[in-house]
Backbone and ligand atoms as CSV (ligand in chain L), in Angstrom:
chain,resi,resn,atom,element,x,y,z
A,1,MET,N,N,-23.730,-9.430,39.410
A,1,MET,CA,C,-23.119,-10.286,38.383
A,1,MET,C,C,-24.172,-11.227,37.816
A,2,SER,N,N,-23.988,-11.589,36.564
A,2,SER,CA,C,-24.949,-12.493,35.926
A,2,SER,C,C,-24.753,-13.919,36.454
A,3,PRO,N,N,-25.772,-14.784,36.262
A,3,PRO,CA,C,-25.641,-16.161,36.746
A,3,PRO,C,C,-24.491,-16.873,36.032
A,4,PRO,N,N,-23.985,-17.957,36.613
A,4,PRO,CA,C,-22.898,-18.696,35.962
A,4,PRO,C,C,-23.308,-19.140,34.555
A,5,PRO,N,N,-22.325,-19.273,33.629
A,5,PRO,CA,C,-22.632,-19.524,32.217
A,5,PRO,C,C,-22.826,-21.001,31.871
A,6,PHE,N,N,-23.024,-21.860,32.861
A,6,PHE,CA,C,-23.095,-23.299,32.574
A,6,PHE,C,C,-24.532,-23.712,32.249
A,7,HIS,N,N,-24.705,-24.460,31.156
A,7,HIS,CA,C,-26.050,-24.859,30.727
A,7,HIS,C,C,-26.278,-26.359,30.821
A,8,PHE,N,N,-25.200,-27.118,30.954
A,8,PHE,CA,C,-25.301,-28.574,31.060
A,8,PHE,C,C,-24.403,-29.042,32.195
A,9,CYS,N,N,-24.756,-30.184,32.760
A,9,CYS,CA,C,-23.887,-30.769,33.788
A,9,CYS,C,C,-22.703,-31.458,33.124
A,10,TYR,N,N,-21.478,-31.075,33.520
A,10,TYR,CA,C,-20.276,-31.719,32.972
A,10,TYR,C,C,-20.237,-33.201,33.343
A,11,HIS,N,N,-20.855,-33.552,34.464
A,11,HIS,CA,C,-20.722,-34.911,34.979
A,11,HIS,C,C,-21.717,-35.878,34.338
A,12,CYS,N,N,-23.021,-35.483,34.268
A,12,CYS,CA,C,-24.036,-36.421,33.752
A,12,CYS,C,C,-24.772,-35.895,32.524
A,13,GLY,N,N,-24.509,-34.673,32.107
A,13,GLY,CA,C,-25.134,-34.151,30.894
A,13,GLY,C,C,-26.525,-33.582,31.088
A,14,HIS,N,N,-27.026,-33.601,32.317
A,14,HIS,CA,C,-28.358,-33.050,32.597
A,14,HIS,C,C,-28.423,-31.608,32.100
A,15,HIS,N,N,-29.588,-31.222,31.544
A,15,HIS,CA,C,-29.651,-29.949,30.831
A,15,HIS,C,C,-30.245,-28.816,31.651
A,16,LYS,N,N,-30.669,-29.071,32.860
A,16,LYS,CA,C,-31.244,-27.981,33.640
A,16,LYS,C,C,-30.505,-27.892,34.977
A,17,LEU,N,N,-29.782,-26.793,35.171
A,17,LEU,CA,C,-28.991,-26.641,36.391
A,17,LEU,C,C,-29.640,-25.614,37.310
A,18,GLU,N,N,-29.425,-25.803,38.594
A,18,GLU,CA,C,-29.877,-24.809,39.571
A,18,GLU,C,C,-28.761,-23.777,39.765
A,19,THR,N,N,-29.129,-22.488,39.785
A,19,THR,CA,C,-28.164,-21.445,40.123
A,19,THR,C,C,-28.149,-21.297,41.642
A,20,VAL,N,N,-27.053,-21.685,42.261
A,20,VAL,CA,C,-26.921,-21.588,43.714
A,20,VAL,C,C,-26.508,-20.166,44.107
A,21,SER,N,N,-25.595,-19.583,43.317
A,21,SER,CA,C,-25.121,-18.221,43.576
A,21,SER,C,C,-24.533,-17.686,42.281
A,22,TYR,N,N,-24.002,-16.438,42.354
A,22,TYR,CA,C,-23.387,-15.853,41.155
A,22,TYR,C,C,-22.188,-16.661,40.683
A,23,ARG,N,N,-21.679,-17.548,41.526
A,23,ARG,CA,C,-20.480,-18.291,41.134
A,23,ARG,C,C,-20.660,-19.816,41.125
A,24,GLN,N,N,-21.869,-20.294,41.474
A,24,GLN,CA,C,-22.049,-21.750,41.566
A,24,GLN,C,C,-23.338,-22.200,40.887
A,25,SER,N,N,-23.225,-23.224,40.021
A,25,SER,CA,C,-24.383,-23.924,39.470
A,25,SER,C,C,-24.339,-25.358,39.970
A,26,ARG,N,N,-25.546,-25.916,40.253
A,26,ARG,CA,C,-25.592,-27.278,40.789
A,26,ARG,C,C,-26.559,-28.111,39.961
A,27,CYS,N,N,-26.173,-29.363,39.689
A,27,CYS,CA,C,-27.016,-30.281,38.925
A,27,CYS,C,C,-28.006,-30.965,39.872
A,28,PRO,N,N,-29.328,-30.833,39.618
A,28,PRO,CA,C,-30.306,-31.464,40.504
A,28,PRO,C,C,-30.351,-32.979,40.338
A,29,ALA,N,N,-29.844,-33.478,39.213
A,29,ALA,CA,C,-29.885,-34.926,38.962
A,29,ALA,C,C,-28.786,-35.670,39.710
A,30,CYS,N,N,-27.558,-35.141,39.706
A,30,CYS,CA,C,-26.435,-35.881,40.301
A,30,CYS,C,C,-25.734,-35.110,41.416
A,31,GLY,N,N,-26.045,-33.837,41.592
A,31,GLY,CA,C,-25.434,-33.077,42.681
A,31,GLY,C,C,-24.123,-32.412,42.344
A,32,TYR,N,N,-23.627,-32.633,41.124
A,32,TYR,CA,C,-22.333,-32.043,40.722
A,32,TYR,C,C,-22.447,-30.526,40.650
A,33,SER,N,N,-21.454,-29.817,41.199
A,33,SER,CA,C,-21.432,-28.355,41.166
A,33,SER,C,C,-20.354,-27.842,40.234
A,34,GLN,N,N,-20.654,-26.790,39.519
A,34,GLN,CA,C,-19.678,-26.101,38.681
A,34,GLN,C,C,-19.553,-24.666,39.180
A,35,PHE,N,N,-18.321,-24.157,39.150
A,35,PHE,CA,C,-18.026,-22.849,39.746
A,35,PHE,C,C,-17.392,-21.899,38.736
A,36,VAL,N,N,-17.686,-20.620,38.908
A,36,VAL,CA,C,-16.925,-19.570,38.229
A,36,VAL,C,C,-15.821,-19.144,39.186
A,37,THR,N,N,-14.576,-19.247,38.739
A,37,THR,CA,C,-13.443,-18.772,39.547
A,37,THR,C,C,-12.606,-17.823,38.685
A,38,PRO,N,N,-11.836,-16.932,39.294
A,38,PRO,CA,C,-11.045,-15.992,38.495
A,38,PRO,C,C,-10.041,-16.721,37.603
A,39,ILE,N,N,-9.883,-16.204,36.406
A,39,ILE,CA,C,-8.907,-16.751,35.453
A,39,ILE,C,C,-7.630,-15.931,35.596
A,40,PRO,N,N,-6.516,-16.570,35.963
A,40,PRO,CA,C,-5.287,-15.787,36.117
A,40,PRO,C,C,-4.712,-15.359,34.776
A,41,ALA,N,N,-4.296,-14.100,34.708
A,41,ALA,CA,C,-3.681,-13.549,33.494
A,41,ALA,C,C,-2.454,-12.748,33.912
A,42,ALA,N,N,-1.451,-12.720,33.061
A,42,ALA,CA,C,-0.233,-11.954,33.340
A,42,ALA,C,C,-0.269,-10.664,32.537
A,43,VAL,N,N,0.117,-9.558,33.169
A,43,VAL,CA,C,0.123,-8.245,32.516
A,43,VAL,C,C,1.505,-7.619,32.695
A,44,ALA,N,N,2.050,-7.092,31.597
A,44,ALA,CA,C,3.420,-6.565,31.613
A,44,ALA,C,C,3.440,-5.041,31.624
A,45,LEU,N,N,4.208,-4.484,32.567
A,45,LEU,CA,C,4.498,-3.045,32.606
A,45,LEU,C,C,5.996,-2.907,32.333
A,46,VAL,N,N,6.334,-2.534,31.098
A,46,VAL,CA,C,7.736,-2.480,30.691
A,46,VAL,C,C,8.120,-1.031,30.416
A,47,LEU,N,N,9.213,-0.595,31.054
A,47,LEU,CA,C,9.723,0.758,30.843
A,47,LEU,C,C,11.059,0.696,30.107
A,48,ASP,N,N,11.303,1.708,29.283
A,48,ASP,CA,C,12.633,1.850,28.688
A,48,ASP,C,C,13.488,2.752,29.586
A,49,SER,N,N,14.711,3.050,29.146
A,49,SER,CA,C,15.644,3.793,30.010
A,49,SER,C,C,15.195,5.237,30.233
A,50,GLU,N,N,14.231,5.689,29.423
A,50,GLU,CA,C,13.716,7.055,29.609
A,50,GLU,C,C,12.365,7.059,30.323
A,51,ASP,N,N,12.049,5.953,30.998
A,51,ASP,CA,C,10.795,5.840,31.751
A,51,ASP,C,C,9.542,5.948,30.876
A,52,ARG,N,N,9.651,5.446,29.671
A,52,ARG,CA,C,8.465,5.382,28.813
A,52,ARG,C,C,7.856,3.986,28.924
A,53,LEU,N,N,6.504,3.951,28.954
A,53,LEU,CA,C,5.781,2.694,29.146
A,53,LEU,C,C,5.397,2.092,27.800
A,54,LEU,N,N,5.589,0.782,27.694
A,54,LEU,CA,C,5.252,0.046,26.468
A,54,LEU,C,C,3.744,-0.208,26.420
A,55,LEU,N,N,3.087,0.382,25.418
A,55,LEU,CA,C,1.638,0.199,25.248
A,55,LEU,C,C,1.362,-0.242,23.819
A,56,MET,N,N,0.248,-0.913,23.628
A,56,MET,CA,C,-0.148,-1.331,22.283
A,56,MET,C,C,-1.566,-0.867,22.004
A,57,ARG,N,N,-1.783,-0.431,20.750
A,57,ARG,CA,C,-3.153,-0.078,20.366
A,57,ARG,C,C,-3.840,-1.355,19.913
A,58,ARG,N,N,-4.912,-1.720,20.639
A,58,ARG,CA,C,-5.506,-3.039,20.481
A,58,ARG,C,C,-6.226,-3.189,19.134
A,59,ALA,N,N,-5.999,-4.337,18.494
A,59,ALA,CA,C,-6.582,-4.590,17.173
A,59,ALA,C,C,-7.785,-5.524,17.266
A,60,HIS,N,N,-8.268,-5.797,18.460
A,60,HIS,CA,C,-9.460,-6.651,18.595
A,60,HIS,C,C,-10.226,-6.259,19.845
A,61,GLU,N,N,-11.477,-6.693,19.885
A,61,GLU,CA,C,-12.297,-6.471,21.075
A,61,GLU,C,C,-11.896,-7.455,22.168
A,62,PRO,N,N,-12.126,-7.132,23.425
A,62,PRO,CA,C,-12.615,-5.842,23.915
A,62,PRO,C,C,-11.535,-4.760,23.870
A,63,GLY,N,N,-11.978,-3.517,23.819
A,63,GLY,CA,C,-11.037,-2.402,23.838
A,63,GLY,C,C,-10.420,-2.111,22.488
A,64,PHE,N,N,-11.106,-2.478,21.394
A,64,PHE,CA,C,-10.580,-2.236,20.049
A,64,PHE,C,C,-10.209,-0.755,19.866
A,65,GLY,N,N,-9.006,-0.482,19.358
A,65,GLY,CA,C,-8.580,0.889,19.073
A,65,GLY,C,C,-8.036,1.650,20.272
A,66,LYS,N,N,-8.176,1.070,21.472
A,66,LYS,CA,C,-7.666,1.750,22.665
A,66,LYS,C,C,-6.278,1.212,23.031
A,67,LEU,N,N,-5.605,1.973,23.897
A,67,LEU,CA,C,-4.276,1.542,24.326
A,67,LEU,C,C,-4.392,0.546,25.478
A,68,GLY,N,N,-3.580,-0.470,25.428
A,68,GLY,CA,C,-3.581,-1.466,26.496
A,68,GLY,C,C,-2.185,-1.968,26.775
A,69,LEU,N,N,-2.058,-2.650,27.887
A,69,LEU,CA,C,-0.788,-3.258,28.268
A,69,LEU,C,C,-0.691,-4.642,27.639
A,70,PRO,N,N,0.511,-5.089,27.310
A,70,PRO,CA,C,0.655,-6.463,26.829
A,70,PRO,C,C,0.306,-7.444,27.949
A,71,GLY,N,N,-0.195,-8.600,27.545
A,71,GLY,CA,C,-0.502,-9.615,28.552
A,71,GLY,C,C,-1.525,-10.582,28.042
A,72,GLY,N,N,-1.818,-11.592,28.861
A,72,GLY,CA,C,-2.807,-12.576,28.447
A,72,GLY,C,C,-2.939,-13.697,29.454
A,73,VAL,N,N,-3.801,-14.629,29.105
A,73,VAL,CA,C,-4.118,-15.753,29.979
A,73,VAL,C,C,-2.918,-16.684,30.098
A,74,ILE,N,N,-2.733,-17.209,31.285
A,74,ILE,CA,C,-1.602,-18.101,31.558
A,74,ILE,C,C,-1.937,-19.505,31.063
A,75,ASP,N,N,-0.991,-20.114,30.353
A,75,ASP,CA,C,-1.199,-21.466,29.837
A,75,ASP,C,C,-1.063,-22.490,30.960
A,76,PRO,N,N,-1.656,-23.690,30.776
A,76,PRO,CA,C,-1.466,-24.752,31.768
A,76,PRO,C,C,0.026,-25.049,31.972
A,77,ALA,N,N,0.424,-25.224,33.223
A,77,ALA,CA,C,1.790,-25.570,33.606
A,77,ALA,C,C,2.797,-24.465,33.293
A,78,GLU,N,N,2.326,-23.239,33.114
A,78,GLU,CA,C,3.212,-22.115,32.841
A,78,GLU,C,C,3.218,-21.191,34.056
A,79,SER,N,N,4.388,-20.694,34.442
A,79,SER,CA,C,4.420,-19.736,35.554
A,79,SER,C,C,3.881,-18.390,35.068
A,80,ALA,N,N,3.454,-17.559,36.003
A,80,ALA,CA,C,2.902,-16.256,35.634
A,80,ALA,C,C,3.966,-15.387,34.961
A,81,GLU,N,N,5.214,-15.442,35.480
A,81,GLU,CA,C,6.258,-14.598,34.892
A,81,GLU,C,C,6.662,-15.078,33.498
A,82,LEU,N,N,6.585,-16.404,33.286
A,82,LEU,CA,C,6.878,-16.922,31.945
A,82,LEU,C,C,5.770,-16.503,30.975
A,83,ALA,N,N,4.518,-16.570,31.427
A,83,ALA,CA,C,3.403,-16.116,30.591
A,83,ALA,C,C,3.575,-14.643,30.235
A,84,CYS,N,N,4.034,-13.863,31.208
A,84,CYS,CA,C,4.248,-12.433,30.989
A,84,CYS,C,C,5.301,-12.223,29.889
A,85,ALA,N,N,6.406,-12.942,29.987
A,85,ALA,CA,C,7.475,-12.828,28.986
A,85,ALA,C,C,6.983,-13.296,27.618
A,86,ARG,N,N,6.262,-14.408,27.584
A,86,ARG,CA,C,5.763,-14.963,26.316
A,86,ARG,C,C,4.767,-14.014,25.652
A,87,GLU,N,N,3.791,-13.536,26.425
A,87,GLU,CA,C,2.764,-12.657,25.847
A,87,GLU,C,C,3.371,-11.347,25.353
A,88,THR,N,N,4.326,-10.808,26.110
A,88,THR,CA,C,4.957,-9.550,25.698
A,88,THR,C,C,5.716,-9.741,24.384
A,89,LEU,N,N,6.407,-10.872,24.269
A,89,LEU,CA,C,7.115,-11.173,23.014
A,89,LEU,C,C,6.116,-11.357,21.869
A,90,GLU,N,N,5.073,-12.150,22.104
A,90,GLU,CA,C,4.094,-12.437,21.034
A,90,GLU,C,C,3.364,-11.179,20.581
A,91,GLU,N,N,3.086,-10.286,21.515
A,91,GLU,CA,C,2.233,-9.138,21.181
A,91,GLU,C,C,3.011,-7.901,20.758
A,92,THR,N,N,4.280,-7.791,21.187
A,92,THR,CA,C,5.021,-6.541,20.911
A,92,THR,C,C,6.402,-6.767,20.290
A,93,GLY,N,N,6.929,-7.986,20.317
A,93,GLY,CA,C,8.274,-8.236,19.824
A,93,GLY,C,C,9.369,-7.962,20.843
A,94,ILE,N,N,8.997,-7.464,22.018
A,94,ILE,CA,C,9.998,-7.207,23.066
A,94,ILE,C,C,10.292,-8.515,23.805
A,95,ASN,N,N,11.550,-8.953,23.710
A,95,ASN,CA,C,11.932,-10.262,24.223
A,95,ASN,C,C,12.793,-10.127,25.478
A,96,LEU,N,N,12.166,-10.319,26.635
A,96,LEU,CA,C,12.880,-10.253,27.911
A,96,LEU,C,C,12.705,-11.585,28.618
A,97,PRO,N,N,13.717,-12.031,29.390
A,97,PRO,CA,C,13.572,-13.302,30.106
A,97,PRO,C,C,12.543,-13.192,31.227
A,98,ALA,N,N,11.915,-14.312,31.540
A,98,ALA,CA,C,10.925,-14.326,32.627
A,98,ALA,C,C,11.540,-13.799,33.914
A,99,SER,N,N,12.848,-14.089,34.112
A,99,SER,CA,C,13.522,-13.663,35.344
A,99,SER,C,C,13.686,-12.144,35.410
A,100,GLY,N,N,13.483,-11.461,34.282
A,100,GLY,CA,C,13.587,-10.009,34.272
A,100,GLY,C,C,12.329,-9.309,34.734
A,101,TYR,N,N,11.264,-10.106,34.978
A,101,TYR,CA,C,9.984,-9.520,35.397
A,101,TYR,C,C,9.825,-9.639,36.912
A,102,THR,N,N,9.464,-8.533,37.531
A,102,THR,CA,C,9.287,-8.484,38.984
A,102,THR,C,C,7.806,-8.293,39.306
A,103,TYR,N,N,7.297,-9.138,40.195
A,103,TYR,CA,C,5.891,-9.062,40.602
A,103,TYR,C,C,5.633,-7.775,41.394
A,104,ILE,N,N,4.570,-7.058,41.026
A,104,ILE,CA,C,4.252,-5.841,41.809
A,104,ILE,C,C,2.840,-5.821,42.384
A,105,GLY,N,N,1.993,-6.807,42.041
A,105,GLY,CA,C,0.656,-6.826,42.633
A,105,GLY,C,C,-0.370,-7.445,41.697
A,106,THR,N,N,-1.644,-7.375,42.089
A,106,THR,CA,C,-2.722,-7.939,41.267
A,106,THR,C,C,-3.867,-6.929,41.161
A,107,CYS,N,N,-4.698,-7.123,40.130
A,107,CYS,CA,C,-5.918,-6.336,39.946
A,107,CYS,C,C,-7.029,-7.301,39.528
A,108,CYS,N,N,-8.244,-7.057,40.004
A,108,CYS,CA,C,-9.397,-7.861,39.583
A,108,CYS,C,C,-9.989,-7.237,38.326
A,109,ASN,N,N,-9.998,-8.028,37.247
A,109,ASN,CA,C,-10.496,-7.537,35.967
A,109,ASN,C,C,-11.684,-8.397,35.542
A,110,ARG,N,N,-12.368,-7.952,34.496
A,110,ARG,CA,C,-13.470,-8.719,33.919
A,110,ARG,C,C,-13.254,-8.748,32.424
A,111,TYR,N,N,-13.509,-9.917,31.810
A,111,TYR,CA,C,-13.193,-10.076,30.399
A,111,TYR,C,C,-14.333,-10.773,29.679
A,112,PRO,N,N,-15.059,-10.020,28.797
A,112,PRO,CA,C,-16.155,-10.654,28.065
A,112,PRO,C,C,-15.631,-11.640,27.030
A,113,PHE,N,N,-16.083,-12.873,27.104
A,113,PHE,CA,C,-15.587,-13.909,26.189
A,113,PHE,C,C,-16.646,-14.991,26.029
A,114,GLN,N,N,-17.037,-15.257,24.793
A,114,GLN,CA,C,-17.998,-16.307,24.465
A,114,GLN,C,C,-19.300,-16.175,25.269
A,115,GLY,N,N,-19.783,-14.932,25.320
A,115,GLY,CA,C,-21.105,-14.724,25.871
A,115,GLY,C,C,-21.180,-14.558,27.377
A,116,TYR,N,N,-20.029,-14.556,28.052
A,116,TYR,CA,C,-20.039,-14.397,29.504
A,116,TYR,C,C,-18.879,-13.494,29.903
A,117,THR,N,N,-19.103,-12.645,30.894
A,117,THR,CA,C,-18.034,-11.775,31.372
A,117,THR,C,C,-17.321,-12.484,32.518
A,118,TRP,N,N,-16.146,-13.021,32.219
A,118,TRP,CA,C,-15.393,-13.828,33.182
A,118,TRP,C,C,-14.597,-12.932,34.119
A,119,PRO,N,N,-14.548,-13.268,35.393
A,119,PRO,CA,C,-13.623,-12.558,36.278
A,119,PRO,C,C,-12.197,-13.038,35.994
A,120,THR,N,N,-11.275,-12.099,35.860
A,120,THR,CA,C,-9.873,-12.488,35.730
A,120,THR,C,C,-9.079,-11.845,36.858
A,121,LEU,N,N,-7.960,-12.450,37.168
A,121,LEU,CA,C,-7.039,-11.872,38.137
A,121,LEU,C,C,-5.780,-11.484,37.377
A,122,ASP,N,N,-5.610,-10.179,37.136
A,122,ASP,CA,C,-4.427,-9.700,36.420
A,122,ASP,C,C,-3.240,-9.683,37.383
A,123,ILE,N,N,-2.220,-10.455,37.060
A,123,ILE,CA,C,-1.001,-10.505,37.869
A,123,ILE,C,C,0.016,-9.589,37.186
A,124,LEU,N,N,0.410,-8.536,37.909
A,124,LEU,CA,C,1.194,-7.459,37.294
A,124,LEU,C,C,2.690,-7.673,37.489
A,125,PHE,N,N,3.437,-7.471,36.405
A,125,PHE,CA,C,4.888,-7.594,36.461
A,125,PHE,C,C,5.526,-6.360,35.828
A,126,PHE,N,N,6.638,-5.954,36.439
A,126,PHE,CA,C,7.415,-4.816,35.946
A,126,PHE,C,C,8.735,-5.319,35.372
A,127,ALA,N,N,9.148,-4.695,34.266
A,127,ALA,CA,C,10.477,-4.991,33.717
A,127,ALA,C,C,11.028,-3.726,33.074
A,128,ARG,N,N,12.357,-3.693,32.992
A,128,ARG,CA,C,13.007,-2.594,32.279
A,128,ARG,C,C,13.795,-3.155,31.105
A,129,THR,N,N,13.819,-2.357,30.031
A,129,THR,CA,C,14.670,-2.679,28.897
A,129,THR,C,C,15.290,-1.376,28.415
A,130,GLU,N,N,16.428,-1.474,27.738
A,130,GLU,CA,C,17.139,-0.257,27.327
A,130,GLU,C,C,16.273,0.610,26.404
A,131,ASN,N,N,15.686,-0.035,25.396
A,131,ASN,CA,C,14.869,0.712,24.429
A,131,ASN,C,C,13.839,-0.231,23.807
A,132,PHE,N,N,12.942,0.331,23.017
A,132,PHE,CA,C,11.883,-0.457,22.370
A,132,PHE,C,C,12.159,-0.608,20.871
A,133,ASP,N,N,13.440,-0.580,20.484
A,133,ASP,CA,C,13.781,-0.661,19.053
A,133,ASP,C,C,13.214,-1.927,18.409
A,134,ALA,N,N,13.128,-3.014,19.186
A,134,ALA,CA,C,12.657,-4.288,18.621
A,134,ALA,C,C,11.137,-4.385,18.592
A,135,ALA,N,N,10.450,-3.390,19.136
A,135,ALA,CA,C,8.990,-3.485,19.235
A,135,ALA,C,C,8.330,-3.276,17.877
A,136,HIS,N,N,7.317,-4.077,17.614
A,136,HIS,CA,C,6.538,-3.913,16.380
A,136,HIS,C,C,5.139,-4.462,16.619
A,137,ALA,N,N,4.179,-3.861,15.907
A,137,ALA,CA,C,2.798,-4.326,16.032
A,137,ALA,C,C,2.679,-5.695,15.361
A,138,VAL,N,N,1.964,-6.598,16.022
A,138,VAL,CA,C,1.771,-7.948,15.501
A,138,VAL,C,C,0.344,-8.057,14.962
A,139,ASP,N,N,0.229,-8.531,13.731
A,139,ASP,CA,C,-1.093,-8.643,13.087
A,139,ASP,C,C,-2.098,-9.340,13.988
A,140,GLY,N,N,-3.265,-8.749,14.098
A,140,GLY,CA,C,-4.331,-9.366,14.875
A,140,GLY,C,C,-4.277,-9.005,16.348
A,141,GLU,N,N,-3.136,-8.511,16.824
A,141,GLU,CA,C,-2.989,-8.143,18.236
A,141,GLU,C,C,-3.056,-6.627,18.411
A,142,ALA,N,N,-2.210,-5.914,17.634
A,142,ALA,CA,C,-2.100,-4.465,17.804
A,142,ALA,C,C,-1.976,-3.788,16.452
A,143,SER,N,N,-2.471,-2.550,16.356
A,143,SER,CA,C,-2.296,-1.793,15.118
A,143,SER,C,C,-1.030,-0.942,15.199
A,144,GLU,N,N,-0.596,-0.620,16.420
A,144,GLU,CA,C,0.676,0.080,16.584
A,144,GLU,C,C,1.179,-0.102,18.012
A,145,ILE,N,N,2.495,0.079,18.148
A,145,ILE,CA,C,3.116,0.070,19.468
A,145,ILE,C,C,3.408,1.525,19.840
A,146,VAL,N,N,3.065,1.893,21.060
A,146,VAL,CA,C,3.202,3.277,21.494
A,146,VAL,C,C,4.000,3.290,22.795
A,147,ALA,N,N,4.961,4.209,22.889
A,147,ALA,CA,C,5.717,4.378,24.129
A,147,ALA,C,C,5.351,5.738,24.714
A,148,VAL,N,N,4.745,5.727,25.888
A,148,VAL,CA,C,4.260,6.955,26.519
A,148,VAL,C,C,5.008,7.149,27.843
A,149,PRO,N,N,5.544,8.355,28.077
A,149,PRO,CA,C,6.190,8.590,29.384
A,149,PRO,C,C,5.243,8.175,30.515
A,150,LEU,N,N,5.765,7.418,31.474
A,150,LEU,CA,C,4.911,6.855,32.532
A,150,LEU,C,C,4.073,7.934,33.221
A,151,ALA,N,N,4.690,9.108,33.438
A,151,ALA,CA,C,3.985,10.177,34.140
A,151,ALA,C,C,2.854,10.775,33.303
A,152,GLU,N,N,2.881,10.538,31.987
A,152,GLU,CA,C,1.902,11.180,31.094
A,152,GLU,C,C,0.805,10.236,30.618
A,153,VAL,N,N,0.817,8.987,31.064
A,153,VAL,CA,C,-0.221,8.043,30.641
A,153,VAL,C,C,-1.562,8.506,31.207
A,154,VAL,N,N,-2.561,8.689,30.313
A,154,VAL,CA,C,-3.899,9.090,30.747
A,154,VAL,C,C,-4.694,7.817,31.047
A,155,LEU,N,N,-4.937,7.602,32.348
A,155,LEU,CA,C,-5.497,6.314,32.777
A,155,LEU,C,C,-6.859,6.045,32.149
A,156,GLU,N,N,-7.673,7.089,31.990
A,156,GLU,CA,C,-9.038,6.913,31.475
A,156,GLU,C,C,-9.038,6.499,30.005
A,157,GLU,N,N,-7.922,6.678,29.322
A,157,GLU,CA,C,-7.894,6.357,27.890
A,157,GLU,C,C,-7.434,4.934,27.631
A,158,LEU,N,N,-7.156,4.189,28.693
A,158,LEU,CA,C,-6.702,2.814,28.514
A,158,LEU,C,C,-7.900,1.888,28.276
A,159,ALA,N,N,-7.641,0.734,27.674
A,159,ALA,CA,C,-8.713,-0.176,27.262
A,159,ALA,C,C,-9.505,-0.700,28.464
A,160,PHE,N,N,-8.842,-0.898,29.587
A,160,PHE,CA,C,-9.506,-1.453,30.774
A,160,PHE,C,C,-9.205,-0.574,31.988
A,161,PRO,N,N,-10.203,-0.358,32.840
A,161,PRO,CA,C,-9.929,0.385,34.070
A,161,PRO,C,C,-8.796,-0.244,34.880
A,162,THR,N,N,-8.704,-1.573,34.828
A,162,THR,CA,C,-7.657,-2.222,35.624
A,162,THR,C,C,-6.261,-1.938,35.072
A,163,HIS,N,N,-6.151,-1.621,33.780
A,163,HIS,CA,C,-4.840,-1.220,33.264
A,163,HIS,C,C,-4.445,0.126,33.847
A,164,GLY,N,N,-5.444,0.984,34.088
A,164,GLY,CA,C,-5.173,2.237,34.792
A,164,GLY,C,C,-4.709,1.979,36.215
A,165,GLU,N,N,-5.401,1.041,36.876
A,165,GLU,CA,C,-4.977,0.648,38.233
A,165,GLU,C,C,-3.548,0.121,38.214
A,166,ALA,N,N,-3.230,-0.659,37.176
A,166,ALA,CA,C,-1.890,-1.247,37.069
A,166,ALA,C,C,-0.842,-0.148,36.948
A,167,VAL,N,N,-1.123,0.869,36.128
A,167,VAL,CA,C,-0.173,1.970,35.956
A,167,VAL,C,C,0.008,2.714,37.282
A,168,GLU,N,N,-1.084,2.902,38.009
A,168,GLU,CA,C,-0.980,3.572,39.316
A,168,GLU,C,C,-0.144,2.749,40.286
A,169,LYS,N,N,-0.337,1.429,40.272
A,169,LYS,CA,C,0.459,0.557,41.151
A,169,LYS,C,C,1.938,0.645,40.794
A,170,LEU,N,N,2.230,0.715,39.490
A,170,LEU,CA,C,3.636,0.821,39.089
A,170,LEU,C,C,4.226,2.153,39.565
A,171,ARG,N,N,3.477,3.233,39.383
A,171,ARG,CA,C,3.975,4.535,39.847
A,171,ARG,C,C,4.263,4.498,41.346
A,172,ALA,N,N,3.350,3.920,42.106
A,172,ALA,CA,C,3.540,3.838,43.565
A,172,ALA,C,C,4.720,2.942,43.906
A,173,TRP,N,N,4.825,1.820,43.208
A,173,TRP,CA,C,5.892,0.859,43.486
A,173,TRP,C,C,7.250,1.474,43.202
A,174,LEU,N,N,7.358,2.205,42.072
A,174,LEU,CA,C,8.632,2.826,41.704
A,174,LEU,C,C,9.043,3.929,42.687
A,175,ALA,N,N,8.046,4.544,43.325
A,175,ALA,CA,C,8.358,5.596,44.294
A,175,ALA,C,C,9.122,5.025,45.485
A,176,TYR,N,N,8.854,3.703,45.766
A,176,TYR,CA,C,9.572,3.048,46.866
A,176,TYR,C,C,10.841,2.345,46.397
A,177,ASP,N,N,10.811,1.849,45.163
A,177,ASP,CA,C,11.884,0.985,44.678
A,177,ASP,C,C,12.228,1.379,43.241
A,178,PRO,N,N,12.892,2.530,43.070
A,178,PRO,CA,C,13.071,3.095,41.721
A,178,PRO,C,C,14.188,2.428,40.924
A,179,ARG,N,N,14.157,1.108,40.787
A,179,ARG,CA,C,15.232,0.457,40.054
A,179,ARG,C,C,14.992,0.525,38.541
L,1,ZN,ZN,ZN,-25.377,-33.991,36.783
């Protein structure tokens, strides 16, 4: 992994930091340390009554033009399931209550942003809805909404390897708890 992306001390403004490790920078002037920690993000796996998975063709980098799952970074003071419901609504038009999302696991992802590849922790949630009639591509987020039978999703064609992992986790989870 590349060194931490910090160039100045947040505490005293000193401009030369020591790299202690891939996740820690330390200020030699005041001793203040800054850390890279995973950024939590919520990811939605939504199926309709015919076991089709809600996917969006991404309209921005990373993963421009590829299929991805709805989701995004969790806002301050927001629960992961609420973030999942909010992001799914904002990105696809599918409006489900936070209580309709069930936690199924996590995946370690990486997200290039502002010159640094940040580690993220994708928190995966499953939900069911009758159909995707309300789904529509949202400008700047997706060029189209695609519903693919869960069994037919080609993992290698997804925008992120971790979205493939997420689909595999859902398949495994449903094998035990096919609600
Ligand atoms: Zn300092």
